[in-house]
C-alpha positions as CSV (number, residue, x, y, z in Angstrom):
1,M,0.0,0.0,0.0
2,A,1.1,3.6,-0.6
3,T,0.2,5.9,2.2
4,I,0.6,9.6,1.5
5,S,0.4,12.4,4.1
6,R,-0.8,15.9,3.3
7,L,2.8,17.2,3.4
8,A,4.2,14.4,1.3
9,A,1.6,14.7,-1.5
10,G,3.3,17.7,-3.0
11,S,6.4,15.8,-3.9
12,L,4.3,13.2,-5.7
13,T,2.5,16.0,-7.6
14,L,5.9,16.9,-9.0
15,L,6.5,13.3,-9.9
16,L,3.2,13.1,-11.8
17,A,4.1,16.3,-13.7
18,A,7.3,14.6,-14.8
19,M,5.5,11.5,-15.8
20,A,2.9,13.3,-17.9
21,P,4.6,13.0,-21.3
22,A,5.1,9.3,-20.9
23,A,1.5,8.9,-19.8
24,T,0.2,10.3,-23.1
25,L,1.6,7.1,-24.7
26,H,-1.1,5.1,-22.8
27,A,-4.0,7.4,-23.4
28,Q,-7.3,5.6,-22.9
29,E,-10.5,5.7,-20.9
30,L,-10.2,6.0,-17.1
31,R,-13.2,4.5,-15.2
32,I,-13.7,5.5,-11.6
33,G,-16.2,4.2,-9.1
34,L,-17.6,7.0,-7.1
35,A,-19.2,6.6,-3.7
36,A,-21.7,9.4,-4.0
37,A,-23.4,11.1,-6.8
38,P,-23.2,14.9,-7.1
39,T,-26.3,16.7,-6.0
40,S,-25.9,19.0,-9.0
41,L,-23.4,19.7,-11.8
42,D,-24.3,23.4,-11.7
43,P,-21.0,24.6,-10.3
44,H,-22.7,27.4,-8.2
45,F,-25.8,25.5,-6.9
46,H,-24.6,23.4,-3.9
47,N,-21.2,24.0,-2.2
48,N,-20.2,20.4,-1.3
49,G,-17.1,18.3,-1.9
50,V,-18.5,15.8,-4.4
51,N,-20.0,18.6,-6.5
52,N,-16.9,20.7,-6.4
53,A,-14.6,17.9,-7.4
54,Q,-16.8,17.2,-10.5
55,A,-16.8,20.9,-11.3
56,R,-13.0,21.0,-11.4
57,H,-13.0,18.8,-14.4
58,V,-15.0,21.2,-16.5
59,F,-14.4,24.6,-14.9
60,D,-11.4,26.6,-13.7
61,S,-11.2,29.2,-11.0
62,L,-9.1,32.4,-10.8
63,T,-6.8,30.8,-8.3
64,Q,-6.6,27.1,-7.6
65,Q,-5.5,24.7,-4.8
66,D,-2.9,22.0,-5.0
67,A,-3.2,18.6,-3.3
68,N,-2.3,20.3,0.0
69,Q,-4.7,23.2,-0.5
70,Q,-1.9,25.6,-1.1
71,I,-2.9,28.5,-3.5
72,E,-1.4,28.7,-7.0
73,P,-2.3,30.6,-10.2
74,G,-5.4,29.4,-12.2
75,L,-7.2,31.5,-14.7
76,A,-5.5,34.5,-13.0
77,E,-1.7,34.3,-13.7
78,S,-1.1,37.0,-11.0
79,W,-2.9,39.1,-8.4
80,R,-2.0,42.1,-6.2
81,L,-3.5,44.4,-3.6
82,V,-3.9,47.8,-5.2
83,D,-5.1,49.4,-1.9
84,D,-6.8,48.1,1.3
85,T,-10.1,47.4,-0.5
86,T,-9.1,46.7,-4.1
87,W,-7.6,43.5,-5.6
88,E,-6.4,43.3,-9.1
89,F,-6.3,40.0,-11.0
90,R,-4.4,39.7,-14.3
91,L,-5.9,36.9,-16.4
92,R,-4.2,34.4,-18.7
93,R,-4.3,35.3,-22.4
94,G,-5.2,32.8,-25.1
95,V,-7.6,30.8,-22.9
96,T,-10.8,29.6,-24.5
97,F,-13.9,27.9,-23.4
98,H,-14.8,24.4,-24.8
99,D,-16.7,25.9,-27.7
100,G,-13.7,28.0,-28.7
101,S,-15.0,31.3,-27.5
102,P,-12.4,33.5,-25.6
103,F,-12.2,33.7,-21.9
104,T,-12.2,37.4,-20.7
105,A,-12.7,39.5,-17.6
106,D,-16.4,39.8,-18.6
107,D,-16.9,36.2,-17.8
108,V,-15.4,36.7,-14.3
109,A,-17.8,39.6,-13.8
110,F,-20.7,37.4,-14.9
111,T,-19.6,34.6,-12.6
112,L,-19.4,37.0,-9.6
113,E,-23.0,38.2,-10.4
114,R,-24.3,34.7,-10.5
115,A,-22.4,32.6,-7.9
116,P,-24.1,34.0,-4.8
117,R,-27.6,34.2,-6.2
118,V,-28.4,30.8,-7.6
119,P,-32.0,30.1,-6.5
120,N,-32.7,27.4,-3.8
121,S,-29.0,26.8,-3.1
122,P,-28.7,24.4,-0.1
123,S,-25.2,25.9,0.6
124,S,-24.4,29.1,-1.2
125,F,-21.1,30.0,-2.9
126,G,-21.8,33.5,-1.6
127,T,-19.7,32.4,1.4
128,Y,-16.7,33.0,-0.9
129,T,-17.8,36.2,-2.5
130,K,-19.5,37.9,0.5
131,Q,-16.8,40.7,0.8
132,I,-17.0,41.7,-2.9
133,K,-19.2,44.8,-3.3
134,G,-18.3,45.5,-7.0
135,W,-15.7,45.2,-9.7
136,T,-14.2,47.1,-12.6
137,V,-13.3,45.4,-15.8
138,V,-10.1,47.3,-16.7
139,D,-9.5,45.5,-20.0
140,P,-10.3,42.0,-21.4
141,H,-7.5,40.5,-19.3
142,T,-7.6,42.6,-16.1
143,I,-10.3,42.9,-13.5
144,R,-10.3,44.8,-10.2
145,L,-12.5,43.6,-7.3
146,H,-13.7,46.1,-4.7
147,T,-14.3,44.8,-1.2
148,D,-16.3,45.9,1.7
149,G,-13.2,46.6,3.9
150,P,-9.9,44.7,3.7
151,A,-10.3,41.2,2.4
152,P,-7.0,39.3,3.0
153,L,-8.4,35.9,2.2
154,L,-10.0,36.9,-1.1
155,A,-7.4,35.0,-3.3
156,I,-8.0,31.9,-1.2
157,D,-11.8,32.2,-1.3
158,L,-11.8,32.6,-5.1
159,S,-10.1,29.2,-5.5
160,S,-13.5,27.8,-4.7
161,V,-15.5,29.7,-7.3
162,S,-15.8,28.1,-10.8
163,I,-15.6,30.6,-13.6
164,I,-18.4,30.2,-16.1
165,S,-19.1,31.6,-19.6
166,R,-21.5,34.6,-19.9
167,K,-22.3,33.4,-23.4
168,H,-23.6,30.0,-22.1
169,G,-24.6,31.0,-18.6
170,E,-26.8,34.0,-19.3
171,G,-30.3,32.8,-18.8
172,A,-29.2,29.3,-18.0
173,T,-30.7,27.5,-14.9
174,T,-29.4,24.8,-12.7
175,P,-31.3,22.1,-14.9
176,D,-29.4,23.4,-17.9
177,Y,-26.1,22.5,-16.3
178,Q,-27.5,19.2,-15.1
179,A,-28.5,18.5,-18.7
180,V,-25.0,19.2,-20.0
181,R,-25.9,22.0,-22.4
182,A,-24.7,24.9,-20.2
183,A,-21.7,23.0,-18.8
184,I,-19.2,24.9,-21.0
185,G,-16.0,25.7,-19.1
186,T,-12.3,26.3,-19.7
187,G,-11.3,23.2,-17.8
188,P,-9.3,20.1,-18.8
189,Y,-12.4,18.0,-19.7
190,R,-15.7,18.5,-21.4
191,L,-18.8,17.0,-19.9
192,V,-20.5,14.9,-22.6
193,Q,-23.0,12.8,-20.7
194,H,-24.7,13.0,-17.3
195,I,-27.2,10.4,-16.1
196,P,-28.2,11.7,-12.7
197,G,-27.4,9.2,-9.9
198,D,-25.6,6.9,-12.3
199,R,-22.7,8.4,-14.2
200,M,-20.8,11.4,-15.6
201,V,-18.7,11.0,-18.8
202,Y,-16.0,13.5,-19.8
203,E,-13.8,13.9,-22.8
204,R,-10.4,15.5,-22.9
205,N,-10.1,19.2,-23.8
206,P,-7.3,19.1,-26.3
207,N,-6.9,22.9,-26.1
208,Y,-6.6,23.1,-22.3
209,W,-4.4,26.0,-21.3
210,G,-2.6,23.8,-18.7
211,G,-1.8,21.1,-21.3
212,A,-3.9,18.3,-22.5
213,E,-4.7,15.5,-20.0
214,P,-3.5,12.0,-20.8
215,W,-7.0,10.5,-20.5
216,E,-9.1,10.7,-23.6
217,R,-12.2,9.8,-21.8
218,V,-13.1,9.6,-18.1
219,T,-16.2,7.9,-16.8
220,F,-17.4,8.3,-13.2
221,R,-19.8,5.5,-12.2
222,V,-21.8,6.1,-9.0
223,I,-21.5,2.9,-6.9
224,A,-22.8,3.9,-3.6
225,L,-22.4,0.7,-1.6
226,G,-18.8,0.1,-0.4
227,P,-18.8,-3.7,-1.0
228,A,-20.1,-3.1,-4.5
229,R,-17.4,-0.6,-5.2
230,V,-14.7,-3.0,-4.1
231,A,-16.2,-5.8,-6.1
232,A,-16.2,-3.6,-9.2
233,M,-12.6,-2.8,-8.6
234,L,-11.6,-6.4,-8.2
235,A,-13.6,-7.5,-11.2
236,G,-11.9,-4.9,-13.4
237,D,-15.1,-3.0,-14.1
238,V,-13.3,0.2,-13.0
239,E,-9.6,1.2,-12.6
240,M,-10.1,3.2,-9.5
241,I,-12.5,3.8,-6.6
242,N,-12.7,6.3,-3.9
243,E,-13.8,5.9,-0.2
244,V,-12.4,2.4,0.2
245,P,-14.4,1.0,3.2
246,S,-12.3,0.9,6.3
247,T,-13.4,-2.7,6.8
248,D,-11.8,-3.8,3.5
249,I,-8.5,-2.0,3.8
250,T,-6.6,-4.8,5.5
251,R,-7.8,-7.4,3.0
252,L,-7.0,-5.1,0.0
253,R,-3.5,-4.5,1.3
254,Q,-2.8,-8.2,0.5
255,Q,-4.0,-7.9,-3.1
256,S,-1.1,-7.8,-5.6
257,N,-3.4,-6.3,-8.2
258,I,-4.5,-3.3,-6.0
259,R,-2.7,-0.3,-4.8
260,L,-4.1,1.9,-2.0
261,W,-3.4,5.6,-1.6
262,S,-4.3,7.2,1.7
263,G,-4.0,10.7,3.3
264,Q,-5.6,12.7,6.2
265,T,-8.2,15.1,4.9
266,N,-9.7,18.4,6.0
267,R,-13.1,16.8,6.4
268,M,-14.6,16.5,9.9
269,T,-17.5,14.4,11.0
270,F,-19.4,16.2,13.7
271,L,-22.7,16.3,15.5
272,S,-25.0,19.3,15.3
273,V,-27.9,19.9,17.6
274,D,-30.7,22.5,17.4
275,V,-29.9,25.3,19.8
276,H,-32.4,27.7,18.3
277,N,-35.9,26.6,18.9
278,A,-37.4,27.1,22.4
279,V,-39.1,23.7,22.2
280,P,-37.9,20.7,20.2
281,I,-38.9,20.3,16.6
282,P,-41.9,17.9,16.6
283,G,-40.9,14.3,16.4
284,N,-37.3,14.9,17.4
285,A,-37.4,14.7,21.2
286,S,-39.7,13.6,24.1
287,D,-39.6,12.6,27.7
288,N,-39.2,9.0,28.6
289,N,-42.9,8.4,28.3
290,G,-43.1,9.7,24.8
291,N,-44.6,13.1,25.7
292,P,-43.3,16.3,24.0
293,L,-40.7,18.2,26.1
294,P,-41.9,21.6,27.2
295,R,-38.5,23.1,26.4
296,N,-35.5,22.3,24.2
297,P,-32.8,20.7,26.4
298,M,-30.1,21.5,23.8
299,Q,-30.3,25.2,24.6
300,D,-28.8,24.3,28.0
301,L,-25.0,24.3,27.7
302,R,-24.8,21.6,30.4
303,V,-26.7,19.2,28.2
304,R,-24.4,19.8,25.3
305,Q,-21.4,19.3,27.6
306,A,-22.9,16.0,28.8
307,L,-23.5,14.8,25.2
308,S,-19.8,15.5,24.4
309,L,-18.4,14.0,27.6
310,A,-20.4,10.8,26.9
311,I,-18.6,10.2,23.6
312,D,-15.4,8.2,23.4
313,R,-13.8,9.5,20.2
314,D,-11.0,6.9,20.3
315,I,-13.6,4.1,19.9
316,I,-15.0,5.9,16.9
317,V,-11.5,6.1,15.4
318,D,-10.5,2.5,16.2
319,R,-13.6,0.5,16.1
320,V,-15.9,2.4,13.8
321,N,-13.3,3.6,11.3
322,E,-10.8,0.7,11.7
323,G,-8.1,3.3,12.6
324,E,-8.7,5.2,9.3
325,A,-9.5,8.5,11.0
326,V,-8.0,11.0,13.4
327,R,-9.9,12.2,16.5
328,A,-11.1,15.8,16.4
329,N,-10.8,18.2,19.2
330,Q,-11.7,21.4,17.2
331,L,-13.0,22.4,13.9
332,V,-9.9,22.2,11.7
333,P,-7.0,19.7,11.7
334,E,-3.7,20.4,13.2
335,G,-1.5,22.4,10.9
336,F,-4.4,24.5,9.4
337,F,-4.3,28.2,9.9
338,G,-6.4,29.0,13.0
339,Y,-5.9,25.6,14.7
340,N,-5.3,26.2,18.4
341,P,-2.7,23.9,20.0
342,A,-3.8,24.9,23.5
343,I,-7.1,23.1,23.2
344,Q,-6.7,19.7,24.7
345,P,-8.7,16.6,23.6
346,E,-11.7,16.0,25.8
347,T,-11.5,12.9,28.0
348,P,-14.7,10.8,28.1
349,N,-16.5,11.1,31.5
350,P,-19.9,9.5,31.6
351,E,-20.3,10.0,35.3
352,R,-19.7,13.8,35.0
353,A,-22.1,13.7,32.0
354,R,-24.9,12.3,34.2
355,Q,-24.2,14.9,36.8
356,L,-24.5,17.7,34.3
357,L,-27.8,16.3,33.0
358,A,-29.1,16.2,36.6
359,E,-28.0,19.8,37.2
360,A,-29.9,20.8,34.0
361,G,-33.1,19.2,35.3
362,Y,-32.9,15.8,33.5
363,P,-31.8,13.3,36.1
364,D,-33.6,10.5,34.2
365,G,-32.6,11.8,30.8
366,F,-35.0,12.0,27.9
367,R,-35.5,10.6,24.3
368,I,-34.2,12.0,21.1
369,V,-34.0,11.0,17.4
370,L,-30.5,11.2,15.8
371,H,-30.6,11.6,12.0
372,T,-27.9,11.0,9.4
373,S,-27.6,10.4,5.6
374,N,-26.6,6.8,4.8
375,D,-24.8,7.4,1.5
376,R,-22.4,10.3,1.9
377,I,-20.6,10.4,5.3
378,V,-18.0,7.7,5.8
379,N,-19.3,5.0,8.3
380,A,-22.2,7.3,9.1
381,T,-24.6,4.6,10.2
382,R,-22.1,2.9,12.4
383,T,-21.0,6.2,13.9
384,V,-24.6,7.2,15.0
385,Q,-25.2,3.7,16.3
386,V,-22.2,3.9,18.5
387,V,-23.0,7.4,19.6
388,A,-26.5,6.3,20.5
389,Q,-25.1,3.6,22.7
390,M,-22.8,6.0,24.5
391,W,-25.6,8.5,25.0
392,G,-27.9,5.7,26.2
393,R,-25.4,5.1,29.1
394,I,-26.0,8.6,30.5
395,G,-29.8,8.4,30.1
396,I,-30.3,9.9,26.6
397,R,-32.3,7.2,24.9
398,T,-31.5,7.7,21.2
399,S,-33.2,6.2,18.2
400,I,-31.6,6.4,14.8
401,E,-33.2,7.5,11.5
402,T,-31.1,7.3,8.2
403,M,-32.1,8.4,4.7
404,P,-30.4,9.1,1.4
405,H,-28.4,12.3,1.3
406,T,-30.6,13.9,-1.4
407,V,-33.5,13.7,1.1
408,Y,-31.3,14.5,4.1
409,S,-29.8,17.7,2.7
410,G,-33.2,19.0,1.9
411,R,-34.6,18.3,5.3
412,T,-31.6,19.8,7.1
413,A,-31.8,22.9,4.9
414,R,-35.5,23.3,5.8
415,N,-34.6,23.0,9.6
416,E,-36.8,19.9,10.0
417,L,-34.3,18.0,12.1
418,S,-32.9,18.6,15.6
419,H,-30.0,16.2,16.2
420,M,-27.8,15.4,13.2
421,L,-24.6,13.9,12.0
422,H,-22.9,16.0,9.4
423,S,-19.5,16.5,7.8
424,W,-17.6,19.6,6.7
425,G,-14.4,20.1,4.9
426,A,-12.2,23.2,5.4
427,G,-12.3,24.1,1.7
428,T,-10.0,27.1,2.1
429,G,-7.4,25.4,4.2
430,E,-7.9,27.6,7.2
431,A,-10.4,28.2,10.0
432,A,-12.2,31.3,8.8
433,G,-14.1,29.6,6.1
434,T,-15.2,26.9,8.5
435,F,-16.5,29.4,11.0
436,V,-18.3,31.3,8.2
437,G,-19.9,28.1,7.0
438,I,-21.0,26.2,10.1
439,V,-20.7,28.5,13.1
440,H,-21.6,32.1,12.2
441,T,-25.3,33.1,12.7
442,R,-27.3,32.1,9.6
443,G,-28.1,35.0,7.3
444,G,-27.0,36.2,3.8
445,A,-23.7,34.7,2.9
446,F,-22.9,33.6,6.4
447,G,-23.9,30.4,8.2
448,G,-25.2,28.7,5.2
449,S,-24.4,25.2,6.6
450,N,-25.1,26.1,10.3
451,R,-27.7,23.4,10.7
452,G,-28.1,23.7,14.5
453,R,-28.5,27.5,14.1
454,Y,-26.0,28.3,16.8
455,S,-25.7,32.0,17.3
456,N,-23.2,34.0,19.4
457,P,-22.8,37.7,18.7
458,Q,-19.3,37.6,20.1
459,V,-18.3,34.8,17.8
460,D,-19.9,36.6,14.8
461,A,-18.0,39.8,15.5
462,A,-14.7,37.9,15.8
463,I,-15.3,36.1,12.5
464,R,-16.0,39.3,10.7
465,Q,-13.0,40.9,12.3
466,A,-10.7,38.0,11.2
467,L,-12.0,38.4,7.6
468,V,-10.8,42.0,7.4
469,T,-7.5,41.6,9.4
470,V,-4.6,41.8,7.0
471,D,-1.9,41.0,9.6
472,D,-1.5,37.2,9.7
473,D,-0.3,37.0,13.3
474,R,-3.3,39.0,14.5
475,R,-5.7,37.1,12.3
476,R,-4.4,33.8,13.6
477,Q,-4.8,35.0,17.2
478,I,-8.5,36.0,16.5
479,L,-9.2,32.6,15.0
480,Q,-7.6,30.7,17.8
481,E,-9.5,32.7,20.4
482,T,-12.7,32.2,18.5
483,M,-12.0,28.4,18.4
484,V,-11.8,28.4,22.2
485,T,-15.2,30.2,22.5
486,V,-16.8,27.9,19.9
487,M,-15.6,24.7,21.7
488,N,-16.5,26.0,25.1
489,D,-20.0,26.7,23.8
490,R,-20.2,23.2,22.3
491,A,-21.5,25.0,19.2
492,I,-21.1,21.7,17.5
493,L,-19.5,18.4,18.6
494,P,-16.5,17.4,16.5
495,L,-15.8,13.6,16.3
496,V,-13.1,12.7,13.8
497,F,-11.2,13.9,10.8
498,W,-11.3,11.5,7.9
499,V,-8.4,9.6,6.5
500,S,-9.5,8.9,2.9
501,T,-8.3,6.0,0.9
502,W,-8.4,5.4,-2.9
503,A,-7.8,2.1,-4.6
504,T,-6.3,1.8,-8.1
505,K,-5.0,-0.8,-10.4
506,P,-1.3,-1.4,-9.9
507,D,-0.2,0.5,-12.9
508,L,-1.8,3.8,-11.7
509,V,-0.6,6.5,-9.3
510,Y,-3.0,8.7,-7.4
511,V,-2.2,11.9,-5.4
512,P,-4.6,12.0,-2.3
513,Q,-6.3,15.4,-2.0
514,A,-6.6,17.0,1.4
515,N,-10.1,18.2,0.3
516,Q,-11.0,14.5,-0.6
517,G,-11.5,15.3,-4.2
518,T,-11.5,12.4,-6.6
519,L,-9.9,13.8,-9.7
520,A,-8.9,12.4,-13.1
521,M,-6.3,15.1,-13.1
522,A,-4.5,13.6,-10.1
523,T,-4.4,10.1,-11.7
524,R,-1.5,9.0,-13.9
525,R,0.1,5.8,-15.2
526,A,2.9,4.6,-13.0
527,P,6.4,5.1,-14.5
């Protein structure tokens, strides 16, 4: 097996670049088994990891992230701060969309108009454009972005925004992108077929500005069940799969015709509870006799502390994830900007948890329903089952309800659920984006994935201050102090960070992505 850490992946990226000319001699179709279907191929509809990875095949961004989420030039070959509230991006010349039309600054302007305003978005890309209040197209290859106050993270944020064509995007709706006809980008591949829930088929863009890819054709097949994905791999139906089930890793290590590629990711599995409603959402909680509770126990910090203290995260790492995870004690992994080394891992203490429940007025506990999707989060069902057992030991009698992610995401967006298992990836490689997405009070471009509707004015003010603080040391301090407040509030309950594993045929090399992306562009023939 090949195991690659976040820091080691960069050297392999250089290796792949050196291998690229040789790889073109073996150009053919690459078939990939994908654990989850994208909820949309509209690059601005739903900000989630599966969707964003698919978008990267068709669309480029002004800046882009390497395997370790370090920023590098994309469609913008350079950028600079003109003054405290103006960023200038100089665009690559000679870049064309898939139909041959030229890419210009006007397409960037159109993208910035559309990205935060796509109707019915479950998680808006406005989180990345929120500080932009206007722009000036200087010439076809220069655009200046004007921000509401200093925006030191703008170049990082824009790595998550796919640039689309005004020609093909004006008047286009999300279904138009789903149906392929509007999916015209500048990226390394053209989308040629999309069967929702089944497959996406791409063909190489021979005129790609970054150099033509070695794969003539790439087919992503959605194979949601882990055992079925592994079986497809062993049968030769696909050359590569993502999200290798942790229960199969030991067996696959012994297979001479399989190579495994692993790396810690930025994605966290966490528990979110409703701290907003004065009484529980109907059907989500009751007393031990099944009667509705007169008040929402999750609004009491002591209850949230008890829930967290009841959880043994090492068991979730070792038994649920077969060791293929890292316990989480805050909202970003160690090494990310804003991680606070002073925050110590919480030691499980069921006895103290029962005391806290009694102090909160629940000496005999109560009943709740814990919800999760069953086809998106790694080991989700096993995780909630183990958490339910741990909560049961302190008197929180927990029943489990699972559902497909397409149903789950809609219900969480409509605030129909009170107690939920979710995941979140630090897409910008630092803590500010995570705070904006899942901790800041919901409203506008902020808190779009704050499912428990946690709200703390002190935290909101600190997040907004960090977003406009240019000095890195001061911004780090703000983020680390905010991390302490968020964890003390038990705003959410982090469980683990994922270690993702991909399997390939032995003649392939894959570079694990810290953001978990499964990319044809990161796959090459072995030398």
